[in-house]
Steps between C-alpha positions, in 0.01 A plus 500: 500500500674343208452147349727319269409534129439121473241502769305799362381287204340244740303766692128526463305819441401526855860473625609760254232741623588437867877573419402825319284600794786436745743684293273807468440496862877499580571778243209713617360547145138554462354277233294684236155370418522375141166389346535221238221348297442137585415419139753686271756577782501857383560794741369783286183658633306795352144635485412289190627172640540530879640240732241414771561308820258255661421607857449137595820316381723803391542368146552772240387489136445729203140597428540386144653177595224397742213632286397783738278760333503870587161490668614236742848632556448754782794376718851635533836345496545502874332244726464740798332771290174649622336451172276214398690165551554261205506114534604231260254220404670251732451737803139561393434124503676459844758260350862523631772370269288269289667222289529576131357244249769575246827498693633369841626831639318667787464868601667833425284578194133572415225266426182469289211268558390260230149432389479189703625655821871409477787747520781558260791758490399782262843481341451123438161566330646774281819318384365148453344447148145360512374681813206724415327772704118530527542880556793613288489863596517422877716185452251316716384136530761319290385162366734195470260275297622635161847359576557127439560292809804351338703820563488429882826326586609460141817696537763519771592831651869579495480787754310340794678529830342173606545246225206295641258760367666532152233274343200682652290770342547640157838608354568756225786475250769741399382728218833465319480262204618136541554554878371223718513675837169483699407656836219613712387858465566594867828321481597713192378818680719428789800450276417819288424325180149631418458765235413853596148596395453848342141596530543790263575278197183346359665341188656209692334171414598333828695718747523225757792276432821386667861403424743283669821605664703442179270726297455783739723804569672462838446860583122456458517188715670687784257791487190271500639281782569818699145617444371152603692512827380857557140380455547225765664745735211748456243225584689398808539864615130550442424215736713647761345844452145363530588331831656821632229739385252661727185318610271756340654453165482129524132516597433726202673258255308205654179679468552584133625137430186355662289710272705393191466131612117529536488654157717226362283226647181671364653517148625148522150365598331697215763413235370289215609137488809482275537246220706194571555180307258219597739219409759426762856507376786295663782681666785369717499604862878569485442791255306698766740686726249529786420135505867412461579722794239318706642167398849608611362616831329164549827329421682704764229424754545132431878525579617426144773677311384725215849568351608143394208416280558767230872412483424123448224575246731737302778237492282203424248630254274253333676182596248269347607606145865418564658159447847349535644768717865408599563426863607793706461632855252771428130572538421432144633135493343417839162624383543307176590189694197522726274580217650211302418264794142632507468458129629139518255412770220656305600310188517170686156556650361590156672182346342276773167660441522450127613147527207419735269673257656307212453163662130591580436603146671177365284290722194693393601463140532118542154484635359706230686299240339177624155667490574632151603149372175352638298785344677455165421119505140576587483751220634258243241245619225747463623594150501142388151445640387820335633378164333163540166663579531748216565217252196308636281816462618535143423150428151527646444819303600315180253222581220754563577674160479157322164419670360847422630502147591871520778704665448580862685778691738401775397569858659827632728328750624246237537773240705718738739209564519373145540845328639750752413868409769695313655806665338841428622697198717803554301808414533865557216750597316638192470869441177673551259463211689213351304188390796280415551173700818356638809592304644138511336194363501159661743361248749783558475464868562121469808576292633745758465250782813313572499139415639397841272715708368266772155523631434683833487185704834385361656841570391474866617147528850591344540780755454249775723236367779380727821423303744236592881517456633242261827445698386475861138416431388744768229773484647740752615857420261556206639855457846350430392275219590576145344347196695377193356658185582183300401197699260677752666351813555695812820528693605654835767760467712310747449159324664622182863423413648748560241653732356844406485787756211679341219452251603513121355779312244407240379734219313458176824438311686304770412201695670237737584141437617224729826321442318197360330710230795731422676387182876450513717799390691500184824451686380156621440370143753272344677657214395362160800413281464504125725225365477620143650838585873564492700429812548873589124558509446188713710637781301591817647757736410417853438771758712507815376269777346671791650455848321245713609432865413126462712456192791701646510286809526172316849343502678484171 
């Protein structure tokens, strides 16, 4: 059976395995059993680092790659061996093909259970920086809390077969300098891009790294991809062998597996509670491959298409940040036009709301202005009455002093109104053991006080003063009134000629004057001619006249 070369590139792994199986069946070639490690994709096995096979799922792995000690490793490399069977952690837990928390790919590799009961590919836990193991010798119970949540979905995988899952999980980058290629660990393993781990070398700082296709030898890529296909073929053949094995062998394996599962449940119940952060951290649902897969399944059950949305989102991008897109018959302009319509409607609604709120505030301001004017008038009347009563009290006090023939103190209330208390003197805390008084005398404090410093009551009154524009004689828009530093009158920015668009900047050295107070410039002054000077010195050179539209339009 031959296929065209252009169609071979579009075939999946399952189709390639089926074609190889049919081709071998036609040629009558017996396929050799090649054991490949599911972590490092190595096929070398010896007594020091033997490749063992799980009797539950037929996955094969090196003892050193999976963290199997010599005391536990009593199994052989053949599933049908009569020795003690060996099972991986997923088979002991009774989990079949669990979803990985770090990548979107399923099956055909070996798993490890995290501290919180989730499952991850062992190869993902080894190659992703930030994943730690509670038991380093056994490579057991990896924890994901030491890795920041911002890594999930931060990079886009360039090797995903389904682009919809490219933003899920955690991606690693190419180890070559300045290379910006990112991919999932299992995607890189499928393409033969992961580095080969040499357990004999202990001097390597980090043996788990990867390179992209541009920075990896093609011969190494072919060999690793061949081993990856051999691993998948071995697992499929193991499933077929288990279904075709004798009933006695199946009962023996199930009996051993049930014991391992009971032991697993006992150890899980007696395991101490692991540490986990108490503060909840936000994370997008689209970064979890299992949840994203469930959402896609829900979309399919609803009868919606799952292929058009990624294409549109990739073409459109963040359309709300784009303005003035030229008209065209494409998805981007249509999305911009629809979003522009929505934005205009939102702006109109907001404008109507602000106008209504402005009218309400203006009405409320008018009512408060009337009340304020009444209160100011009442305050002035009370002040005048207070002054009259104070003068009468002082006259009565003078009469009493004349009758008594000696000075008499003023009553406390009259004294407080006639001679208000002075502000407290500025002092600083005295050091311990010092007997000195305040460091500033009353005369010095009086000299330091500004001459124009108003009393407290006048300060409060000045802060509540409502200013009036000199041009329009209105008190609206108090925040747009500017004071002339010379005459003290207030002007609206729009009432000036020409009107101003923003408030003039005032500093200690610079101020602002209105046009009435501003002196004429030197160019407007009439030239003074000295008649006693010679005729040449009396000559006045005029500047060129400036162009004016009104003067240019007059007929000559």
